[in-house]
Every structure is written in structure tokens, then in C-alpha cells.
C-alpha positions as CSV (number, residue, x, y, z in Angstrom):
1,M,-45.0,49.5,44.9
2,I,-47.9,52.4,45.8
3,T,-46.6,52.5,49.6
4,R,-43.2,53.3,48.6
5,H,-44.3,56.5,46.9
6,L,-46.0,57.9,49.8
7,E,-45.2,61.5,50.5
8,S,-45.6,61.8,54.3
9,A,-48.3,59.5,55.3
10,R,-46.3,56.9,57.7
11,S,-47.1,53.8,59.8
12,F,-50.9,53.7,61.7
13,E,-52.0,56.6,59.5
14,V,-51.5,54.8,56.1
15,T,-53.2,51.8,58.0
16,F,-56.1,54.1,59.4
17,W,-56.6,55.6,55.6
18,R,-56.2,52.2,53.5
19,S,-58.9,50.7,56.1
20,F,-61.4,54.2,55.9
21,F,-61.4,53.8,52.3
22,T,-62.0,50.2,52.2
23,I,-65.0,50.8,54.4
24,L,-66.4,53.2,51.8
25,A,-65.8,50.7,49.1
26,L,-67.4,47.9,51.2
27,T,-70.5,50.3,51.9
28,V,-71.4,50.5,48.3
29,A,-70.8,46.8,47.2
30,L,-72.6,45.5,50.2
31,T,-75.4,47.9,49.3
32,V,-75.4,46.6,45.8
33,I,-74.9,42.8,46.5
34,R,-77.4,42.9,49.5
35,G,-79.6,45.6,49.2
36,F,-80.6,48.2,52.0
37,S,-82.2,45.5,54.1
38,F,-78.5,44.3,54.8
39,W,-78.1,47.5,57.2
40,R,-81.6,47.0,59.1
41,G,-80.0,43.5,60.1
42,I,-76.2,44.8,60.8
43,F,-76.7,44.5,64.7
44,R,-78.5,40.9,64.1
45,I,-75.0,39.6,62.6
46,P,-74.3,36.1,64.3
47,R,-71.1,36.2,66.8
48,V,-68.9,34.0,64.4
49,V,-69.3,37.0,61.9
50,W,-67.7,39.2,64.6
51,I,-65.1,36.7,65.7
52,S,-64.2,36.9,61.5
53,G,-64.2,40.4,61.5
54,A,-61.7,40.7,64.5
55,Y,-59.4,38.5,62.9
56,W,-59.5,40.2,59.2
57,S,-58.9,43.8,61.1
58,V,-55.8,41.9,62.7
59,Q,-54.5,41.0,58.8
60,F,-55.3,44.6,57.5
61,T,-53.7,46.4,60.2
62,A,-50.6,44.3,60.7
63,F,-50.0,44.0,56.9
64,M,-49.8,47.9,56.4
65,V,-47.8,48.4,59.6
66,A,-45.5,45.7,58.6
67,I,-44.9,47.1,55.2
68,T,-43.5,50.5,56.9
69,L,-41.0,48.5,59.0
70,T,-39.4,46.3,56.7
71,S,-39.3,45.2,53.3
72,V,-42.2,44.3,50.9
73,A,-40.3,41.0,50.1
74,N,-39.9,40.1,53.6
75,V,-43.8,40.8,54.1
76,L,-45.1,39.0,51.3
77,V,-42.5,35.9,52.1
78,T,-43.7,36.0,55.5
79,M,-47.6,36.2,54.7
80,A,-47.3,33.1,52.3
81,L,-46.9,30.9,55.3
82,S,-50.8,31.2,55.9
83,P,-51.9,27.9,54.0
84,L,-49.4,25.9,56.3
85,I,-50.2,27.6,59.4
86,T,-53.9,26.9,58.6
87,A,-53.0,23.1,58.1
88,L,-51.6,23.2,61.3
89,F,-54.3,24.8,62.9
90,A,-56.7,22.2,61.4
91,R,-54.8,19.3,62.6
92,F,-54.4,20.3,66.4
93,F,-57.9,22.1,66.5
94,L,-60.4,20.3,64.1
95,S,-58.6,16.9,64.3
96,H,-58.1,17.0,60.6
97,K,-55.2,14.7,59.3
98,L,-52.2,15.8,57.4
99,P,-50.7,13.9,54.6
100,M,-46.6,13.6,54.7
101,R,-45.9,15.8,52.0
102,T,-47.9,18.7,54.1
103,W,-45.6,17.8,57.1
104,A,-42.5,18.2,54.6
105,A,-43.9,21.7,53.3
106,I,-44.4,23.0,56.8
107,V,-40.9,22.0,57.8
108,V,-39.1,23.1,54.6
109,A,-41.0,26.6,54.8
110,G,-40.3,27.1,58.4
111,L,-36.4,26.5,57.6
112,G,-37.1,29.1,54.9
113,I,-38.5,31.6,57.6
114,A,-35.8,30.9,59.7
115,W,-33.1,31.7,57.4
116,M,-34.8,34.9,56.9
117,F,-35.0,35.7,60.4
118,G,-31.2,34.6,61.2
119,A,-29.8,36.3,58.4
120,Q,-31.6,39.5,59.4
121,A,-30.4,39.2,63.1
122,S,-26.9,38.4,62.3
123,S,-26.7,41.7,59.9
124,G,-28.2,44.1,62.6
125,V,-31.6,44.6,60.5
126,S,-34.6,44.9,63.0
127,L,-37.0,42.2,63.3
128,I,-40.0,43.7,64.3
129,G,-41.5,44.4,60.9
130,T,-40.8,40.6,60.2
131,A,-42.7,39.6,63.5
132,V,-45.4,42.1,62.7
133,A,-45.7,40.4,59.3
134,L,-46.1,36.9,61.0
135,L,-49.4,38.0,62.6
136,V,-50.9,38.3,59.3
137,P,-50.8,34.4,58.5
138,L,-51.3,33.7,62.0
139,A,-54.8,35.7,62.1
140,A,-55.8,34.1,58.6
141,A,-55.5,30.9,60.1
142,C,-57.4,31.6,62.9
143,N,-59.9,33.0,60.5
144,F,-60.2,30.0,57.9
145,T,-60.0,27.3,60.8
146,T,-63.2,29.4,62.5
147,M,-64.8,29.3,59.5
148,Q,-64.1,25.8,58.6
149,H,-65.6,24.8,62.0
150,V,-68.7,26.7,61.3
151,S,-69.1,25.4,57.8
152,H,-68.8,22.0,59.1
153,H,-71.3,22.2,61.9
154,L,-73.7,24.0,59.5
155,R,-73.4,21.0,57.0
156,A,-74.1,18.8,59.8
157,S,-77.1,20.1,59.8
158,A,-79.0,20.1,56.4
159,E,-81.9,22.7,57.2
160,T,-79.7,25.4,58.6
161,P,-78.5,27.8,55.7
162,A,-74.9,28.8,55.0
163,Q,-73.4,31.6,57.0
164,D,-72.8,34.8,55.2
165,M,-69.6,36.0,55.8
166,L,-69.0,39.1,53.7
167,P,-69.8,41.3,56.6
168,A,-66.8,40.0,58.3
169,V,-64.7,42.0,56.2
170,L,-66.3,45.1,56.8
171,I,-66.5,44.6,60.2
172,G,-62.9,44.0,60.2
173,A,-62.2,47.2,58.4
174,V,-64.1,49.0,60.7
175,I,-62.0,47.8,64.0
176,S,-58.9,48.7,62.1
177,V,-59.7,52.3,61.9
178,L,-61.3,52.7,65.2
179,T,-58.1,51.2,66.7
180,T,-55.6,53.0,64.5
181,L,-57.3,56.6,64.9
182,P,-55.3,57.4,67.9
183,L,-52.3,56.4,67.1
184,A,-52.5,57.9,63.5
185,F,-53.3,61.1,64.6
186,P,-52.3,64.0,63.9
187,F,-52.5,63.5,60.3
188,H,-49.9,64.4,58.0
189,A,-51.1,62.6,54.9
190,S,-50.7,65.0,51.6
191,V,-53.5,65.0,48.7
192,H,-51.1,62.7,47.2
193,D,-51.0,60.4,49.6
194,M,-54.5,60.0,49.9
195,E,-55.4,59.5,46.4
196,L,-53.0,56.6,46.6
197,L,-54.2,55.4,49.6
198,S,-58.0,55.5,48.3
199,L,-56.6,53.1,45.6
200,L,-55.2,50.9,48.0
201,G,-58.4,50.7,50.2
202,V,-60.5,50.0,47.0
203,V,-58.6,48.2,44.4
204,Q,-55.8,46.3,46.5
205,L,-58.1,45.3,49.7
206,A,-61.9,45.6,49.3
207,L,-62.4,43.9,46.1
208,P,-59.9,41.1,46.6
209,C,-61.5,40.4,50.3
210,L,-64.8,40.1,48.6
211,L,-63.6,37.8,46.0
212,V,-61.6,35.5,48.3
213,V,-64.6,35.2,50.6
214,R,-67.0,34.6,47.5
215,L,-64.6,32.2,46.1
216,S,-63.8,30.1,48.8
217,Q,-67.1,28.7,48.4
218,R,-66.5,27.7,44.6
219,L,-63.0,26.9,44.5
220,P,-61.0,24.0,46.7
221,A,-58.4,25.5,49.2
222,P,-55.4,24.2,47.4
223,E,-56.8,26.3,44.0
224,I,-57.1,29.3,46.1
225,A,-53.5,28.8,47.9
226,L,-51.9,28.7,44.7
227,I,-53.3,31.7,43.3
228,G,-52.7,33.5,46.0
229,L,-48.8,32.7,45.8
230,L,-49.0,34.9,42.9
231,E,-49.2,38.1,45.3
232,V,-45.7,37.3,46.6
233,I,-44.2,37.2,43.0
234,F,-46.1,40.2,41.7
235,G,-45.4,42.1,44.7
236,V,-41.8,41.7,45.2
237,T,-41.4,42.2,41.5
238,W,-43.3,45.5,41.1
239,A,-41.9,47.0,44.3
240,W,-38.4,46.1,42.8
241,L,-39.0,47.4,39.4
242,G,-41.4,50.2,40.5
243,A,-39.9,51.5,43.7
244,G,-36.4,50.2,43.4
245,E,-36.7,48.1,46.4
246,Q,-34.5,44.9,45.5
247,P,-34.8,42.1,47.9
248,S,-31.7,40.9,49.9
249,S,-30.2,37.3,49.1
250,S,-31.5,35.9,52.5
251,T,-34.9,37.0,51.2
252,F,-34.4,35.3,48.0
253,T,-33.2,31.7,49.7
254,G,-35.8,32.0,52.3
255,G,-38.7,33.0,49.9
256,A,-37.5,30.2,47.6
257,L,-37.5,27.6,50.2
258,V,-41.2,28.8,51.4
259,L,-42.9,29.0,47.9
260,G,-41.3,25.9,46.7
261,A,-42.7,24.0,49.5
262,L,-46.0,25.5,49.2
263,V,-46.3,25.0,45.1
264,I,-45.1,21.2,45.6
265,N,-47.4,20.4,48.3
266,E,-50.4,22.0,46.6
267,Y,-49.7,20.5,43.2
268,L,-49.9,17.2,45.1
269,A,-53.2,18.2,47.0
270,L,-54.7,18.8,43.6
271,R,-53.0,15.9,41.8
272,S,-54.5,13.6,44.6
273,R,-57.9,15.3,44.5
274,H,-58.2,14.9,40.4
275,W,-56.7,11.3,40.3
276,P,-59.6,9.2,41.7
277,N,-61.8,11.1,39.3
278,R,-59.4,10.1,36.4
279,T,-59.6,6.5,38.0
280,A,-63.4,6.5,38.2
281,S,-63.6,7.9,34.6
282,A,-61.1,5.7,32.9
283,L,-63.1,2.5,34.9
284,Q,-66.3,3.6,33.5
285,A,-64.9,3.8,29.8
286,G,-63.7,0.4,30.1
287,K,-67.1,-1.2,30.9
288,P,-68.9,-3.1,28.0
């Protein structure tokens, strides 16, 4: 909704300023969380953190560029594929077994995205924005798969401490700024635009990313995925009510397929995870 009220900032300049203000917010946040000693060891960060940072930078950059090329609904529905793409990557790169419900969800969600792409292509709408948006879930899936591989490796060694992944968000913002600066110049953003972009950098990007990294250590993946789906609902609604951007019928249909597949899959995952606990509790209660 906020990006639709920008006056003169466009495309890569929007991405540059949002990432720039994200760096400022993360600098303050990480200093508070980790102390000044964090900055003395910044260049001794393990390689996996830098790799994760590169994936974050793709997500930061592709999201804002896509928002300037296509509708908010198209971008958010495409981004909602992240849990299913992550499941596929885990299957092929980490040899995780996928239950039949997840395979079914992948097929249904794929049909939803295909419906969106097909409708846009037949109506002459450019597919570039949706294609750029697809980079977001792909990068997110690579990021989560990498972190999961590292966490499994660390758990195998009881003496190895858990790796702190919070600096990866900062690294991603820095890479995003450096890569978009040449494309953003010369700047056209007004004071009004700068105020809105600073709000995006702090509230819409820095804080949520820090929370996701921290909560991923405490909440199971299905719960995080379900909470993440609220972004699609709220994002589309606010862009519609606050900026008059009404989703097309193809986006409604494709989005319903994607969200329906995700909700059912994650609900069944939570139910299957809690069912053994309820069974064990019932058996325990029935003992004399």
C-alpha cells in the first residue's frame, strides 16, 4: 500500500532506499542485541552466514522490483509458494521424505500459479513482474535449506554451538544496497518518498526479518508458514482498500488455489505433529 503512494521514486531506487534504511535499523538493533563486540568480529563470520546473506539480498531486491512491475496481489501470491518450494528443495537436496499431502499441495499450488501466468499472458499483461517475484520464494527456499543443512550438521556435533544467523539479514541488506546503487542513480525520491521508504525499511523489513530468524528457533515450520500466509491476505486487502488496487479474477482464482493448498497442508502437518502427543497423553491417563 505504501509503495503505491510514492511520488517519484521508482524501481531500483525504491529498493536501494528501503535496504539503506534497513541497514540503519539493523545496525542499531544488532548493537543492542549483541553489543559493540559484535562489530569487532563481523569479518570472522562463518561462510554460511554470508551465503544466507546473499539469499536475503535476492529476496530484498526482487520483492521491491516486482512490486513496481506488477500488482501487489500477483507478487504476494507468488511469494506464498515459499513453503512448498522449500519442501521440494529439502526433498532433493537434503533427502527429506515428503508426505503425500505435501505433494498434493505442490501440484494444486502449481496449478494456481500456472492459472495466473496463463491468464496474464492471454490478456497481454507483462509477465516480467511475476517472474521477478518468483525469485523471492526461490531464494527463500535456498536460504531455509542451507540453514536447515547447517542446523542438522551442528546437532550432529553436541559440542558445536548453534550458529547465529542474525547477521545474515544485515549482510543481505548491504549487498542489496551495493548492487542497486548503480541502477538507482540519479535519485528522484522526494522528501515524502524518503519518509515512506524509511518506514518500509524499519517496520516492514528490518524488524520482521529479525523476528523470523529468532522465531525459527522456537516455532515449528508449519506454524511459521501459516502465520506467514497472513501477509498475502493483509497485503492484498490493504493495497485494495488503501490504494485502490483491485486484484484481477485470475489472481483471485490462482491465489485461492495456492492459499487453499498451503492452509490444508500446514493444518494437516500441525495435526499430525500433535496427534502422537495426544495419543501418548491418553494412554498415560488410562494407566492404573
